N, C-alpha and C positions, 0 to 999 in steps of 0.2 A: 527475272527468276522462274520464268513459265516451266520449266524444266527440273524443278527443284525435287519434287515428289520422286521422279524417274531417277536422278542420281543419288538422292539421299538413301533411295532403296538399294542401288547399288553398294553404294558405301557400305550400309550394314550388313548386305548379303555377303561381301567380303569378309566383314568381320566375323559375322556367324561360322564361315567356313573356317577361318584360320585359328577360331576357338575351340573348333571341334574336332580337333585332330586325334583324340582320344578314340574316337570312334569311326573316323574313318582315314581315307588314304593315308599314311604318314608320311608319302613323298609330297603332300600340299607345300606351297612355299611357306618358308617360316619368316617370322618378324624380320623386316628390313633391318632394324637395330640389331639384330642378331649377325648379322652378315657385316664383312669388311665395309668400309664406308665407299669403296669404289664399285661393290657389287649393290649397294642398296636400292631401291625400287623407289625413283624420287615421287610416283604418283602418289603410293602408299605413305610417304613421309609426308607429303602435304596434305593428305586425308588426315593422318594422325593431327597435325597442327591445327588443321579446322575443327576437328571434333574437341580437341584438348580446350581451346579457344571457345567453341559453344558451351561447352560442359561449366567453362569458368564464367560466361554471361549468365548461367541459370543461377549459379551460386550467389554472383555480387549482387543481382537483381533481387535475389530473396531477402538477403541482409538488409540492403537498404529500401526494401519495401515494409521490411518489419519497425524499420527503426522511424520511419515516418509516415507509418499507419496506412499506409497503401494496403500492405497486409497484415494479419495478425501476429503480434509477437506475444508467445507464452513466457512466462516467467517474470517475476517482479523487478529482479535486480539486474542491472544491466551489465555490471562486471561477472557475474555467475552466467547470464544468459550467453555472454559472447568470450567463451575461454580462449586460450591459445590456440587449441585443436581446431576453432571456425575455419582457418585459413588454410589449414595444412595442404587439403587436395587442392587449391588454387596455386598456392606457392608452385607445389611439385608438378601441377601439370605445365606451369609458366616454365617453369627451368628445367627439372629432370624429370621426374615422373608421378605416378599417382594413379594411371588410369583415365583415359578422355571419354567416359561414358560407354555405355552399352553399345555393343556392335562394334568398337575400335579395333582395329587389325593390328594396331600397336598401342604400348603404354608408354610411349618416351614421350618429356616434355617440350614446350615449344622450340625453345631455345637450343635444346641438344638437336633437333631435328631442320632447325634453320641453319645450325653450324654444320650437319652433313651437306645439307642440298649446297651450300657455299662450297664445300670442299669439291663435290661433285659438277658444279658448272664452273669450275676451273680448268676442266678439260676442255682445248679449245673447240673439240667438235661436237660438245654437247651445249646447247642453248637453254640453261633452265633459269632463266631471268625471270618468266612468268611465274614458277615455283617460287623462288626467292625473294620475288616481289610482294607477293601474296603473306608469304611468312612473316619478312621485316613489318608488314602493314598492322598484320594483327598482334605482333609482338610487342611494335610501339605502341599501340593501343592498349594493351593490357599492362604494359609498363605504366603508363598514366594512371591506369586504374589503381595498381597496386600502390602507387603514392597516394592516391585517394583515399584509399583503404586502411594505410599503415603509417602513411608520413614519408616513407624512406623505400626504397629496395634496392636490389644488388644491380649492378648493370657494368662498372668497368673491371670488376675481376670476376664476372659471372662467366659459367661454362669454361673454365679453365682449372680443372680441379689439381692440374700437376704443379702450376704455380701457385694458385690460391686454393688450398684445401678447405680455408674458411673464409669465403668469400666477404668481404666489408659491405657493408650497407653503402650507399651515395644519398647525399642529401636530395630531399625532394624537388628544389629546383633545379638541381643538377640533373635527375633522372628525367624531369620533363624536356629540359634541353636536349639531352641523348636520344629520347624518341621522337622528337620533332626531327633531328637530325637521319634516325633509321626511315622517317617518312620522306624526306629528301632524296636518299636512298634507292627506297623502293619506289618512288616517283621516276627517277633516272632510269630505273630497270624497264619500266612500263612503256617509258619513253620511245623506247627501242623496238617498240611492239614485237615481243617475243613470241616464239610458236609455243603453244601449250603440251604439245608431245603426249596426248592421252590423261592430261591432269583432269581430275574430276573436281570442279569448283561448286561446292553445295550453295554458295551464297550469290554468285552472280553469273553462273553458268558460261565461265572464261570469256566474259565481257569485260575486256582492259579497260575501257572506258568508263565503265561503273566504279573500278576498281580506283581511278584519278578521281573519281568524285568522292570516293569515299576518304583517301587519304586526305583531302581538302577540308574534309568534315570533321575529321578527327582532329586536324589542325584549328578547327573552328571550336570545338570542345576543349582546347588546351586554352584558346586565347580568351573565350568567355569566362573559363574557371580561373584564371590570374589575370582577368580585368585589361587585358591588352588590346584597346579598342582599335587602334590604328592597325593592328595585323587582323584583326577578327574583319574591319573594313575592306581590308585589302585582297582576303579572300573571296569575301563577298562581291566586290567588284570584278572579280575574274570571271564570275559565274559559274563556276565549273565546280559543283556541290551538290549535294543531294537536297534538292528543291521541289521534287515531284515525286508520286508514290510509286512511280515506275523504276527510281532509284532507291525506293527503302531497303535497309541493311536488316535482314531477319534470318532466323533459322528455321526451316521448314520441319515440321514432323510428318509422321505416316499414320497410317492406320493398323497396323500389325501388332497384333495382341502378343504373341510369342516367337522365341527365335529367330529376331531379338523383338523386344517391346518397343518400337519406335514412335510411339505414340508423345503427346505432349505430357509431361511428368505429372501436371496438375489434373488432368484428364485420368491418366492411370490411376492416379490416388482416388480420385473421388467417383468415378463411373465404376463402381465395384458391385459384385452381388451382395456384398453386407453395407452398402450405402455408402456416402461421403466421408471423407477423413479429413478434409481442410476446414479450417474454421474461416470465413470471409471478416474481414476489418470491419466492426460496426460505423468508424469514421467515416470512411469513403462511401458503404452504402447508405450512410444518413445523410452525406452532404449532396449525392446524388439524386436522392430520393427527394429532399428538400428543395433542390434546383429542378426538379422535372427532367434530369439530364436524359436525352434520348439515346444514349449508351449504356444505360442500366440493363435493358433486358438482354443485350448482349454479354455483360460482363458476369453477370449473376443469372443462377438458374433456381427459383424458388419452388421446394417441394412441399410447401402448405403456404396458405394464405394470410396466417396471422401468426404473432410471437408473443409468447407468454410475457406476462408484464406491460405489453403494449397496447395490443388490440385483442390479446386473450387473456383468461385468468391466469395469474402466476402459476407456475408447476414447479414444485421442488425436484421432482424426479428429472425432468426433461431440461429446466434452466434454472438452476437452484438459486442466482441471484436476482433471480425477478422476484424474489420474496423477501431481498436483501434492502435496507435502508442504506442510500447512497453516503460514501464518506464525504465529511465538509470539502474536502479537496476538488471532489465532483460536482460542486454547485455549478449548476448552468450548463452541465454537461451529460449527455446520455451516458448512464452507467452499465445498463443489462442490455435493453432492448429497443431494438428499431422496428416500426409497424410493419405492416402488410408482408409478413412473410420474409423479412430480409433478416434472417436469425442467423446471425453471427457471435463474435464477441469483441468485447473491448480490449485495448491495448495493456497486455501485463497480465491478463487475467491468467491464473494460472489452476483454476479449479479442475477438478478430475473430469474426465469424458462420460457423460451421461448418454444413456441410448437414445441418441437423436440423431443419428446416421441418416434417417430417412424423412428428417425433418430441417436441420441445418440448410442453409443456401450453399447450393455448390457453384463451382466456377461454370462458366455459360459459353456458348459460342466463341466469343473473342477474350483472348487469344487462343484459349486451350482446345478448341474444336468441340467443346460439350454441346450443351442443348440453348436453342433461344428461348427464353421466357416469354411464351406465349398466353400465360395466366390457365395454363392447364394443371399444374401442380401435380404434375406426376410425380415418379421417382427418379433416381438415376441408376444408371446399370450398363453393362458389357455391351459396346457398340451403338451406343445411343447418340442423338445429336449429330455432329461432327465424325464421331468413332474417334477422336483423339487430333485431326488431322489439323493442327492448330499450327501457333507458331512462337518462337521466342522473339518477340522485337527487341532490336539492340539499340539501331539510329535510325528513326523515322522521320521523314520530313518534315510531322508536324512538329517533330522535338525540335528542330532546327529554326523553325517560326520561333517558338518559346525562347530560343536562344536570342535569336536576332531581337526580340523584344526586350531581353534583359539588356542587351547592349545598345538598345534604341536611345537617340540622343532625345526624345520628347515622348510625353505620356499619349500625345495623339500618334507618333509612329508606333508606340508601343501596343495601342488598341488596334490598329491594324494589323499588328503581328498576333495577337490575341485572334481577331477574328480568323486570320487566316492558318492558324495553327487548328483552332477548334474545327473549320470547314475540313480541314486534311484528314484530321483525327477520326470524326464523325465519318465520312464517306468511306474510310479505310474500314472503322468497325462493321458498318452497315454490310458491307460485300461479304463477310463471314456469314450473315444470317442463312443465305442459301446453303451452306454446309448443311443445315439441319432440314432434310427434305420434309420431316414431318409435322414441322411447326408451323401453326396457321400466320404467316407472315402477314397475310391480307388484312386480318382485323387488327393486330396488335403492333405490329412494325409500325415505329414514326414516320410519319410521311416526310414530305419536302418541305411541306408548310412547318410541320412542326419543328425541323429542325431549325430552318430558316427563324423561327420566332425564337427557338432557343438561344441560337447564338448571338442574334440580335439583343434578346433580353441581357444575357452577359455583357455584352460590349457598351450597352447602354448603361448598366448597373456600375462596371469598370469607369466610363466617361464621368458618371455622376458622383461617384465615390472619391473620397480624400485619404491622404494619412495611411494608417494601417490596414483601413477598410478596403482601398485598393489594392493594396499589396496583397491584402488577404484573397481578393476575388482572383487576383493574376496568379498565385500561388495554387489555390485549390484546383481552376482548370488546368494549369500545368502538372500536378501530382495526377489528378484524374485521367489525363491522356497518359501518363506516364504507367497505368495499369497495366501489369503484366510484363514490363519491361523497364523496369523504375529502377536502373543504376545510376541514373544521375539526380535521382531525388534527393539522396543523403548530403550529395555535394550542395544542390541549391540550399537545402536548409542550413547548411552550416555558412553558407556565403550569405544567406538574406536573414535568417530567423523566422520566416514565413513559410507556413501560413501559422498564425498564432491563433487559430481555431482547433488544431490538432489535440486530440482528447488527451486526458493526463494519464499518466501511468497507472495501473490499478494499484500500485502500492504509493501511498504518500511520499515516501523518501526512498525512490528506488535507487539512488545513488546518482553520481553526474552523469549526463548526459554523453554518449560516447562520441567524441571526437575525431578519434582514430580509434583502430582495433588493437590488440595485440600482436606481437610478431607470432608467425606460425610455429607452433611449439617444436615441430619435428626439424624446423633449422635451428632452434634455440639448442636441442638437446646434441645436434650434431656438428654446430659452428661454434667451435671453442672462443668464437672473436666476440660471441653476442648473448647479452643478458636482457634476459626478458623484461617488458617493463612492468609497473607495480599497477598503473592505472591507464584509463581509457579517457584519460583529458589531454594529452598530448595532441599539439594541433598541427595540422597540415601547414605548409609554407603559404599556401595561399588563404587560408582561414586566419584573418586577423582581427578578429570579433573578440570581446569580452572572454574571459576564461570562463569554464564549466565552475559552478551551477547556474550563475547569473544569466548566462546566455545556452540555447535560444529559450525563450521566454516561456512557450509552451510547456518547457521542461523543469 
């Protein structure tokens, strides 16, 4: 991925040119989707597929992180928080339209562009095997995720409006099987070592060997989710999956502020002239603080050194809840304030926004490309820290180690994967410190000894614990590792119910915890064969745990 800065700049520049025809030469190339299929530019089609997929990863990660307290969720009632409109964009970008993000030269969904690429590839004089292989791989992963979030997805009747103007939803298990079939097809295409003919691969720099590893890793995701131990172990035995940091799968951002803004979205929201706009989750900050986690200075940037109600006097204007008496259901949990300037909000807090933009904790240098927290307690602002050149983690080698721990045959084996996952995660996170050239890393960054002591302490605690305590340690470390790219957190939480240490909802009775989300409302409106769900309690086929509200325990 060494050339991602260059390539994503090309993508965004192309998008800016194509979107600026009102004020520039009207003879600029039009969207390839406005042309006949045999005239479309396959390279721009592939670019559109990648940007649609990347934008969806941002959206799904945010939802999953909110539900699992990795990020802060605003609003007390789950059903009202997640209406049918939540997945409109994700659905449209997967199948048909809805826009693929800033700088996208086209705005047609993954499946539509995949079908066009397949049509173009029917020309015996054209080899678009690479383009089609990439698109099939990303479409397959997207289908798995739609099932994880909705419980079903359209596949067998998708992309054929002439015959199926109101495509039916396929069951989750069937879509999982179909997605695995797409991965087989993509693998066959890559096995022929196709040429790239000018394609811009913003993920793997046209390295086919890495795409093969990604295919196997997506298979691992499907197998651990469904509990298919034998298939999981078969992939592991083959050895061709994301196992080291050089194969990590992520979207790289740039530092341009305007025309287009290609910075990490969280950096763009938090590093403004008027201060930070995102609240960080009290649960994850407190968990990391209590554990003395060496990643905390990379994840969060503190603008102040104390928090009202914790180690500073309560302040109604800045943090209204710092004066409140916690409700009974918060007994034993931190209701409002995490000390040491880790100024955030607890799950579901729907209080108004006070003038605390230059006081609340902001996103840090990892993964958003912000500031490293060197205890300088300065403010956020344009261009500071890494100037937004962060990443959107999607599937990292550290995540895969945690999956291997989930599928391990013994606690001893699981402890080894816990250690390995933490080692890879912390090493990746520490690399980002150098993005903030103004930070005092020499005095405040964790040392090799600090990291070793932390990992040893966590592994020792895991080995010594039993029952729920052991499961909580593993889950807390997995969730902490997933910060910034947490799409799989909600899957794990519904599979296991851990960690049970998650903060309660701000509301004592927030409604049943979501097991799936509603169907995308745009699809419900336009698809005569689809009726909207009435609850969020329908379970995915792989979720065989007790029904809500008795599960998960922390909700």
